[in-house]
Each structure stands twice: as structure tokens, then as C-alpha cells.
C-alpha positions in Angstrom: -16.9 -17.1 17.3 -16.3 -13.4 16.8 -13.7 -11.0 18.1 -14.9 -11.1 21.8 -15.3 -14.8 21.8 -11.8 -15.5 20.3 -10.2 -13.1 22.8 -12.0 -14.8 25.7 -10.9 -18.2 24.5 -7.4 -16.9 24.2 -7.2 -15.9 27.8 -9.3 -18.8 29.2 -6.4 -20.0 31.2 -5.6 -16.6 32.8 -7.0 -16.1 36.3 -7.4 -12.8 38.1 -4.1 -13.1 39.9 -0.6 -13.5 38.6 -0.2 -15.4 35.4 0.9 -19.0 36.1 2.4 -21.0 33.2 0.3 -23.9 32.0 1.6 -27.3 33.1 3.9 -29.0 30.7 1.8 -31.4 28.7 2.5 -35.1 28.8 3.8 -36.9 25.7 1.1 -39.5 25.0 3.4 -41.5 22.8 6.0 -41.9 25.5 5.2 -43.6 28.9 7.0 -42.4 32.1 9.4 -45.4 31.9 10.3 -44.8 28.3 12.9 -42.6 26.7 11.6 -39.7 24.4 11.9 -40.6 20.7 14.4 -37.8 20.1 16.7 -35.8 22.4 15.8 -32.1 22.7 19.3 -31.1 21.7 19.2 -33.2 18.5 15.8 -31.9 17.7 17.0 -28.3 18.0 20.1 -29.1 15.9 18.3 -30.7 13.0 15.4 -28.2 12.9 18.0 -25.4 12.9 18.8 -26.5 9.3 15.5 -24.9 8.3 16.0 -21.3 7.5 13.2 -19.0 8.6 12.3 -15.4 8.5 12.2 -13.4 11.7 9.2 -11.3 13.1 8.3 -9.3 16.1 4.8 -9.8 17.3 3.4 -6.6 19.0 0.1 -5.6 20.7 -1.2 -2.4 22.2 -1.3 -1.8 25.9 -4.5 -2.7 27.6 -6.0 -1.1 30.7 -3.6 -1.0 33.6 -0.5 -1.7 31.5 2.4 0.7 31.1 3.1 0.2 27.4 2.7 -2.1 24.5 3.8 -5.7 24.4 6.1 -7.5 21.9 8.4 -10.4 21.4 10.7 -11.8 18.7 9.2 -14.8 16.9 10.6 -17.0 14.1 7.7 -19.4 14.3 5.3 -17.5 11.9 3.5 -18.7 8.8 0.8 -17.8 6.3 -2.1 -20.2 7.0 -5.1 -19.5 4.7 -6.0 -17.3 1.8 -9.8 -17.4 2.1 -10.3 -16.3 4.8 -6.9 -14.6 5.2 -5.3 -16.2 8.2 -1.8 -16.3 9.6 -0.4 -18.1 12.6 2.5 -17.9 15.1 3.7 -20.2 17.9 4.6 -19.0 21.4 5.9 -20.8 24.4 3.2 -21.6 27.0 5.5 -20.1 29.7 5.8 -16.7 27.8 5.1 -13.7 30.0 4.4 -11.5 26.9 1.7 -13.8 25.4 -0.9 -13.2 28.1 -0.7 -9.5 27.4 -1.2 -10.1 23.7 -4.1 -12.4 24.5 -5.8 -9.8 26.7 -5.5 -7.3 23.9 -7.1 -9.7 21.4 -5.2 -8.2 18.5 -1.6 -8.2 17.3 0.7 -7.0 14.5 3.3 -9.1 12.8 6.4 -7.1 11.9 8.5 -8.9 9.3 12.0 -7.8 10.1 14.4 -6.6 7.3 18.0 -7.7 6.9 19.4 -4.8 9.0 17.3 -5.3 12.0 19.2 -8.1 13.8 19.8 -5.9 16.9 16.2 -4.9 17.1 15.3 -8.6 17.1 17.8 -9.3 19.9 16.2 -6.4 21.9 12.7 -8.1 21.6 14.1 -11.5 22.5 15.0 -10.5 26.1 12.6 -10.7 29.0 11.9 -8.1 31.5 13.3 -5.0 29.7 11.4 -2.1 28.2 11.6 -3.5 24.7 10.1 -0.4 23.0 12.7 2.1 24.5 14.1 4.1 21.6 12.2 2.0 19.0 10.4 4.0 16.4 6.9 2.8 15.6 3.4 4.0 14.7 0.0 2.4 15.3 -1.3 -0.3 12.9 -4.5 1.0 11.2 -7.0 -1.5 12.7 -5.5 -2.8 16.0 -3.3 0.1 16.9 -0.6 -2.4 17.6 3.0 -1.0 17.1 4.2 -1.1 13.5 8.0 -1.0 13.8 9.7 1.5 11.6 12.0 -0.2 9.0 10.2 -3.5 9.0 9.9 -5.2 5.5 6.2 -5.9 6.0 3.4 -5.7 8.6 0.3 -7.8 9.1 -2.5 -6.4 11.4 -4.6 -9.1 13.0 -7.3 -10.1 15.4 -6.9 -13.2 17.4 -9.0 -15.8 15.6 -8.2 -19.1 17.5 -5.7 -20.5 20.0 -4.7 -24.2 20.0 -2.3 -26.1 22.2 0.7 -27.7 20.5 2.9 -29.5 23.1 4.9 -26.9 25.1 3.7 -24.1 22.7 0.4 -22.4 21.8 -0.6 -22.0 18.2 -2.2 -18.6 17.7 -4.2 -18.0 14.6 -4.9 -14.5 13.5 -7.5 -13.1 11.1 -5.8 -10.5 8.8 -7.5 -7.1 9.0 -4.9 -5.1 7.1 -1.3 -5.5 5.8 1.4 -3.8 3.8 5.1 -3.6 2.9 7.7 -1.0 3.2 7.8 1.6 0.4 11.2 0.1 -0.7 11.2 -3.4 0.8 14.7 -4.8 1.1 16.0 -8.2 1.9 14.4 -10.0 4.9 16.2 -11.0 8.1 16.8 -14.7 8.1 17.7 -17.1 11.0 19.6 -20.3 10.3 21.6 -22.6 12.6 21.5 -20.2 15.4 22.7 -17.1 13.4 21.1 -14.2 11.5 21.7 -14.2 7.8 20.5 -12.5 4.6 19.8 -13.5 1.0 23.0 -13.8 -1.1 
């Protein structure tokens, strides 16, 4: 598909006006008169038992934007070795995702154990998330690489798939690296930050 085609596909639902969230998909396995197979609260509680790393996904500003884009993301994974692909999941109603999609590139910043407050700053909506945050441009995409991150992965948007109320974004890895002295990663488990014992 190529860089331009993937970026175009990523923003196919964006019109020229304000960004409207995609409609909530219907669950095909459940009719309107049936109860969902699991309650959302129970789903969240049980899945919270799975410890995950924490990342911040960033992208450079595009024409007409004031600054770079970024959001905290724990739904990140390695996907393929050949070709090198990674993926992250983002809510379909995210206001940051359309900016990343328009850029067509992104950088995954794997947060280190001491960056809990940084994660919280990128988890809020509507604020200048980069205020006072040290970063430099990733070598290929020029997306912000956050200072102090344990690792960074510089990517081009490769594909975007729907996954219920989220989008599954696949990135082709163009460059990557770790901190000179990588420490422990920031972990998230049962609604709290943690670190390796």
C-alpha cells in the first residue's frame, strides 16, 4: 500500500470539518433484546489482572497544528519480526488519534519506572501535554522522543483495522533504540502503576 496509501486509509473516516467520532459498532453476537455476554465492569476488573507496560504514542505536528500530538497507551504490542511491525489500540472517540493519523507516522515511547507522572500528564484530554516535557525528534518520523523513556520505536502507519470500540493501528518500524542505561519499565496492574520487584 505504501506510506501515502496507509496514511490515506488511516484518515478515511475524517472529513474536512470537525472530527466526529465513529458510531459505536453493534455487537453481532448479541441482539438488541439480549444481554451482553459480560458486563463492562467485570470485563475491566478481570482484564486488570493482566500487567502491562505503559507507553506514550507521539506524532509530529502537521500543517495548521500548534504542536505535536501524544497520548498515554498501555495497549501496545510487538506484532511481527519480518517485516518489523508493532501495534497499538486507540479508542475510536479519541481526539488525539486523528492528528496521529494525519501525520501518518508515530513514535512509541516505552516509559521507565519513574515516569508515572509523565504518563498521567499524557492521559488527560485538552491540555498542552508537552509543556515542560523534554524531548527530541525521532530520526525518521521526527515524532517526539521523550527524554528518560526506556525505549523508543519510530514507525510509519502501516494499516488500521476496526476492533469493536477501538482501532487497531499497525506500524512499520523504521528505527528504534533504548536508553543508554535502561532501567525498569513502568508497569500498570489493577488500576495502579508498579515496577519490577
